[in-house]
C-alpha angles and dihedrals in degrees: 000000000000122000116216121204113228106215103169121105096213133240096292128077113267120247090245090060094048091050093050092050092050092048088051093051092047090051091051093049093043090049090049091050090047093051089045091058095059111102110211115188117246115240109260098186111100113222111213128165119183112211119203118239093241090073093060117088128190118225117207 
């Protein structure tokens, strides 16, 4: 009697691949939540530049 080795994985996704995808999604969500927790101060200095009227030109 001959034994044959079945090397095909089948037509479904392997558990290893599903596990890797879940870990990647978890890392992305965790990274997003971690970045969202960082409080960056808003700029308080007002930037204002006064342009003289001579720089404006009307186009007809």
